C-alpha positions in Angstrom: 121.7 46.0 85.2 120.3 42.4 84.8 121.2 43.0 80.8 124.6 43.6 82.0 124.0 40.8 84.3 123.3 38.3 81.6 125.6 39.2 78.9 128.5 38.7 81.1 127.4 35.7 82.5 127.2 34.1 78.1 129.5 34.9 75.2 131.2 38.6 76.1 129.5 40.6 73.1 132.2 42.2 70.6 133.8 45.3 73.0 135.9 48.0 71.2 138.1 50.3 73.0 139.7 53.7 71.2 143.0 53.3 70.8 145.2 54.4 73.8 142.9 54.8 75.9 141.3 51.9 76.7 137.7 53.2 76.8 135.3 50.1 76.1 131.9 50.7 73.9 129.7 48.2 72.0 130.7 48.0 68.3 128.2 49.3 66.0 126.7 51.4 69.4 127.1 55.3 67.8 125.9 56.5 70.6 128.6 54.8 72.7 131.3 55.6 70.1 130.1 59.3 71.0 130.0 59.2 74.8 133.3 57.3 74.9 134.6 60.3 73.3 133.2 62.3 76.0 134.7 60.4 78.3 138.2 61.2 77.1 136.9 65.1 77.9 139.2 65.2 81.2 142.4 63.6 79.5 141.9 66.5 76.8 141.7 69.5 79.1 145.0 68.0 81.4 146.9 67.5 78.1 145.7 70.0 75.8 144.6 72.7 78.3 147.1 72.8 81.3 150.0 71.7 79.9 150.1 74.1 76.6 149.3 76.0 79.1 151.7 75.8 80.7 154.1 75.9 78.0 153.3 78.4 76.5 151.2 80.9 79.1 152.8 80.4 82.5 150.2 82.0 84.5 149.6 81.6 88.4 146.2 81.5 88.4 146.1 78.5 85.4 149.1 76.6 87.4 146.9 77.1 90.8 144.0 75.6 89.1 146.0 72.9 88.0 146.8 72.3 90.7 143.2 72.0 92.5 142.9 69.2 89.7 145.7 66.8 90.8 144.6 67.5 94.7 140.9 66.5 93.6 142.2 63.6 91.8 144.1 63.0 95.1 141.3 62.8 97.5 139.1 60.9 94.9 141.5 58.1 95.3 141.9 58.7 99.2 137.7 58.5 99.3 137.9 55.5 96.5 139.9 53.9 99.4 137.8 54.5 102.3 134.8 53.1 101.0 136.5 50.9 98.6 132.0 50.6 96.6 132.4 48.3 94.0 132.0 49.3 90.6 128.6 48.1 88.2 128.5 44.2 87.4 129.6 45.8 83.7 132.8 46.1 85.0 134.1 42.5 84.3 133.4 42.6 80.6 134.8 46.6 80.4 138.3 44.9 83.0 137.7 47.8 84.9 136.7 45.4 88.5 140.4 46.3 89.8 139.6 49.8 90.8 137.1 51.4 93.4 134.1 52.7 91.8 132.4 55.5 94.5 133.2 58.6 93.9 133.6 58.9 90.1 136.7 60.6 89.4 136.4 61.2 86.0 132.5 63.2 87.1 135.1 64.3 90.4 137.5 66.0 88.0 134.6 67.7 85.5 132.9 69.6 88.4 135.9 70.5 89.7 136.7 72.2 86.1 133.5 73.7 85.6 132.8 74.8 88.9 136.2 77.0 89.3 136.4 78.1 86.1 132.8 79.4 86.1 133.6 81.4 89.6 137.2 82.4 88.3 135.3 83.9 84.6 132.3 85.1 86.0 134.3 86.9 89.7 137.5 87.5 88.5 137.0 88.5 84.5 135.4 91.2 82.9 133.6 91.0 79.5 131.0 90.5 76.7 132.4 86.7 76.6 132.5 85.9 80.1 128.5 84.5 80.5 129.2 82.3 77.2 132.6 81.1 78.8 131.5 80.0 82.7 128.6 77.7 80.9 130.4 75.7 78.5 131.7 73.4 80.6 128.5 72.4 82.5 127.2 70.3 79.5 130.8 68.8 79.4 130.9 67.5 82.8 127.0 66.5 82.8 127.6 65.0 79.4 130.1 62.8 81.1 127.7 61.6 84.0 125.9 60.5 81.3 129.5 58.9 79.3 130.0 57.1 83.1 126.9 55.5 83.1 125.9 54.8 79.5 129.3 52.9 79.0 129.1 50.8 82.4 131.7 52.2 84.1 129.8 53.5 87.5 126.1 53.9 88.5 123.9 56.7 89.4 124.2 57.1 92.2 128.8 56.6 91.8 128.1 59.5 89.5 126.3 61.8 91.4 128.6 61.6 94.3 131.6 62.9 91.5 129.5 65.6 91.1 129.1 66.5 94.6 132.9 66.5 95.9 133.6 68.1 92.5 131.6 71.5 92.7 132.1 71.3 96.6 136.0 70.6 96.2 136.1 73.4 93.5 135.0 75.9 95.7 136.7 75.4 98.2 139.5 75.3 96.6 139.0 78.5 94.6 138.2 80.3 97.4 141.5 79.3 99.0 143.5 80.1 95.7 142.0 83.6 95.7 141.6 84.9 99.0 145.1 83.1 100.9 147.3 81.8 97.7 146.3 85.3 95.8 148.4 87.7 98.1 151.8 85.6 97.5 151.6 85.7 93.5 153.6 88.7 93.1 156.5 87.3 95.2 156.2 84.0 93.4 156.4 86.5 90.1 159.6 88.5 91.3 161.8 84.5 92.3 164.2 83.9 90.8 162.8 80.4 90.0 159.4 82.9 89.1 161.6 84.7 86.2 163.8 82.2 85.2 160.5 79.9 84.2 158.4 83.4 83.1 156.2 82.7 85.4 153.9 85.4 85.4 150.1 86.4 87.7 147.8 88.4 85.8 144.8 88.2 88.4 144.9 91.7 88.9 143.7 92.2 84.8 140.3 92.1 84.7 140.4 91.4 80.5 143.4 89.5 79.8 142.1 88.6 76.3 141.9 92.5 75.7 145.2 93.8 77.2 147.2 90.9 75.5 145.6 91.8 72.8 146.0 95.6 73.3 149.7 95.5 74.1 150.5 92.7 70.9 149.0 95.5 68.5 151.0 98.2 69.9 154.5 96.3 70.2 153.6 95.1 66.1 152.8 99.1 65.7 156.0 100.2 67.2 158.0 97.6 65.8 156.8 98.5 62.2 158.0 102.2 63.5 161.7 101.3 64.7 
């Protein structure tokens, strides 16, 4: 921290931002470059994952998953404005001092994502790969925590606070969706809006991947014989 304060007091170092993202790292710092990209994982999940999911799959479980992440981010902003804890002193060099730091929204996002995906995969899906899928997001979540501290955007306490809030809220949201909201999935699927948007419920199918694979092959065989 003292090193960062000295850097802020002197001539700012040559900082470089990943194009279009404004995540800064020290020029020439290869680890910083790697962690800057890691810090963007929530963006990739949101745009590459959930947007493409809605465009091409439109499953209610996935839609509720995305809604939970949005609710988590809203909760994060509410807590940040209530606590109003500043970011580390290095934020002046990062031009990030205009927002509060506790809890880390990146950390909260990733731990919500990891918690919900793990519970969904282990408790409501079957298949030999479910344990592998459930384990994948956790290293990414911890790397995201590390990236926010290493790059100077948050303190250790701020990223751990985000992790705890994300983990707890992720578990609570999973329980809400899969014990309460799931009862309304068939009604939503059969509604006029659901049929118009091709929204579907696959929560009753243990192995969706195998189900879709088998049906796709069956449809191709049927088409070739017609």
